[in-house]
N, C-alpha and C positions, 0 to 999 in steps of 0.2 A: 201435267199429264197430257193436255192437248198439244203441247209443244212436241212431246215425244211422238204422239200419234201422227202429227203432221208430217214427220219424217218417214214413218213406217207405212202410212196408208197406201201411197201409190205403188210401191213394189209389192206390198201384200195383196192388194186387190188384183193387180196384174197376174201375180203368181197363182192366185186362186182361180181366176178365170181360165188361164192356160191349162191348169191341172184338170179342170172340168172338161175342157175341150179335148185334151189328150185321152181322158177316160172314155169319152164318147166315141172317139175314133177307134180306140183299142177294142171296145166291146161291140162295135158295129152300129151304134146309134148316134152318129155325129150331129144330125140335125136336132134331135131331141135334146141332147146335152148342150149344144150350142145355144138353143133358144132358152133353155132353163138357166144356163149360166149368164146369158145376156140379161134376162129379166131379173135375176138375182143381183147382178151388178147394178142395174138401174134402181132396184129397190134399196140397195145399200146406199147409193148416192143420194136418193131421195131423203133418207133419214139423216145422213151426214150433212146435207145442205142445211138442215134445220138445227143440228147440234153444233156444228163448227163451220159456219159459212166463211168464205173468203171475203165477200162483200155483203153486208147486211142489206144494202139498197137493192141488190139483185134478187132479193126474195120478194120484192113488191110485184104485184100483178101488172103486166104490160099489155094486157088485152090480146096477146098473141098465142095463147095456148092452143086454140083450135087450128090456126094456120101452122103452128109448129108440128102438131101431131099429123095434120093433113099432109104436109110436105114429107114427113117421115114415111107415112104409109104409101103415098104416091111415088115418091122419088126413091128413097132408100130401099124399101121393101120390094115393091113391084119390079122396078127396073133392075135391081141387083139380082133378084131371083131369076128373072127372065134371062139376063145375060149369063149368069152362072150356069143355069140348067140347060138352056138351049144352045148357047153359042160357045161359051168358054169351055165347058166340059167336053163338048163334041170336038172342038178344035184340039184340046189337050189329048184326047184319045187318038185323034188322027195323027198328031205329031209323034206320039209314042209308038203307034203301030207302024208308022213309016220309018222308024229308026232314026229320025232326025235329031233326037235329043242327045246332047253331049253331057247330060246331067250327071254329076258325081254321086251315083246311087250308093256307093260304098261309104260315103261320109256319115258320121253320126247325125241323127235326125235334127238336133238343135242347130248344127252347122248348115244343114240343107235349108232349114227354115230361115236362118239368117241370110243366106245367099239369096233365097227367094225374095226376102224383104228388100235387100239392097237392089236387086234387079227391078222389082216392081216400083220401088221408090223413085227411080229415075223418071218413069212415066208419070207417077203421081205428082212429083215435084214440078215438072214442066207444065202439066195440065193446070195445076194450081197457079203457077206463076203467070202463065199466059192468060188465065182468067182475070188477073189483075192488070196486066199490061196491054191486053188487046180489048179495046172498047166494046166490040161486039160480044165477046164472051163475058165481059164485066157486067153487062146488062142482066145476065142470068145469075152470075155469082153474087151480085149485089143483094139478092134476096137473103142470102145467108148472113151477109155483113150488116143488114139493116136492123138486127136485134139491138136493143138498148140494155140488155142484161145477158149474162151467160149463165146457163144452168143445163143440166143433163138433158132436158126435154128438147132444147133446140139443137141437139147434136145432128139430127136428120133434116134440119131446115135447109134444104137445097132444092132449087128448081130441077126438075127431072132432066132437062137438057144439060145442066151443069153436072149432074151425077153421071150421065152417060159419057160425057167427055172425060171426066176424071177416071171412072172405072175403065173406060175404053183405052185411054192412054196407059194406065198402070198395067192392066192385064195384057194388052197387046204386046208390050215389050217382053213380058214374061213368056207369053205363048210363042212369040217369035223365036225365043231362045230355048223353047222346049221344057219349061218348068213342069214337073209332074203334077197330076191332078191333086194328089194329097198335099203337096206344098202350096198349091193355089188355095186349097181349103184353109190351110193354116194362115196364109197371108190374109185371106178375107176375114177370118175370125179375129185375128190380131187387130186388123184395121177397125173392125166394129168395136172391139173392147176399148182400144185406145181412143177412138172417137168419143165414146161416152165420157171417158176420164178427162180428155183435153177440154171439154166444154163444161165440166161440172163446177159448181160454185162451192167448192170445199177447200178449206185451208190445207194445202199440201206444200211441203218443201221437198223438192226433188233432188237437190244437190247435184252430184256428178251425172245423174240420169239426164239432166237438162242438155248435156252436150252430146248425148247419144240418141235419145228418143224425143218424140213430140210429147210434151207434158203440159198440164194445165198452166204451169208457170210461164211457159213460152207462148202458148197459144193466146193468152190474154193480151200479149203485146200485139199479136196479129190482128186483133179486133180493135186496136186503137184507131181513133179518128185522125191521128197525125200520120200523114203518108210515110214519113221516114221510119215510123214504127209499124204501121199496119201493113206496109208492103214488104214484110220480112217474115221469116219463119214459115216458109211454105210447106215444109215437110209434113207428110201424112202420118208416117210412123217413125221414121228416122230423120235425124238432122244432118246426115252425111253430105247431102248436096247443098244445103244451106251453108254449111261450113266451107264446102268446096267452091261455091259460086259467090260467096260473100254476102249472103242475105240473112245470115244468122244474127240474132240480137238477143241479148239477155242483160239489160242494164241493172246496176246494183241499186235499184229503187223499186217502189211499188208500182205495178201496172195501173193504167188509168181506170177510174170508175166509170166515166162517161165514154161510152162506145157507140158506134153506129156509122152511118154514112151521111153524105151531105146532099142527097137528092131525094125527091119525093118518092114515096112507096105506098101502094094501096094497103089497106088494113086487112082485107079479106084474103082467104086462100085463093079463090078464083081470080081476084084482081091481081094478086102476086104472080100467079101462073101466066096470066095474059100480059102482064106489064112489060116484059122484055120485048115482046112483039110490037108493042105500041110506043115504046120509049124512043122516040125519034129526037135527035139533037142532043141526047144526054150521053155523050161519049166520054164522060169523065172517067179517068183511070183510077183504080185503087180505092181505098176506103174513104169514107167520109159522109154524113147524112143530114137531112134537114127535118122533115116532118113526116109523120106516118100514123095513120089510123085513128083510133078513138081519142077523145079529148085528153085523157090522162097520158096516152102514149105520145101525142103531139107535144104536150107540155114537157115531157122528159126529153124529147128530141130537141126542143128549143133550148133546154138547159145544157144539152150536149154540145152546142156550138161554142167554139173557143172565143 
């Protein structure tokens, strides 16, 4: 029964979340329905991580619950809300009013959403790839890769500078091309839903979806300590640019259990926020980690060294 569920879970959860978002837009309560569906998806993943985990060891406490939640509140919530409400929506309205948009409004909504995802993904992809390849940006992105386990709670574990860069790249491309406000809302919602799913510790087998979308199966490779594995699969929602630029990876074996980076990282939320501004001489590119935080966390980091 669990084998069958592992194949059905990813598309079923995505479909349910998208249906809820569509209902909210249709009746005029997009924020309410999005928040409700996002929390419902998080709740479902919380239960599934206990019923059918991908890795049993990833259920162990790593001492990072407070920093994970803190980064989510500071980075994902505050920054994205500010950008979306004050900057993005205003720019989208200005573009639409100026008549600069070439957007194919006559297309069916699913095709418009897909086009919006493809356009925004170009910015997301290069923002993510540069965060691995440019040492200055890696200082901030390393916060996310410093986790020693993957579960839905560390979905939002991003330094706020990292979040601004990623969201800015992704939405700037879309805004420059005149993506309508409704499609921006859809892209933002899908990014949030898929973000929860890609980090969850649930046994899911995504099959052909792995070649189109960013799935938990693919993203676990991205958190590998091995550079040849961790510096791959940069896609936020789609894998189109990983396929195009040769950074796609999906080996026929199980992803590594031991994940992290090879550089020191403070254990506290405040320490992690300040760390990139203090990290001089640590210009290592890409994934890899040494020690971090409380004794039990440091022990797991030591085990993670190859």
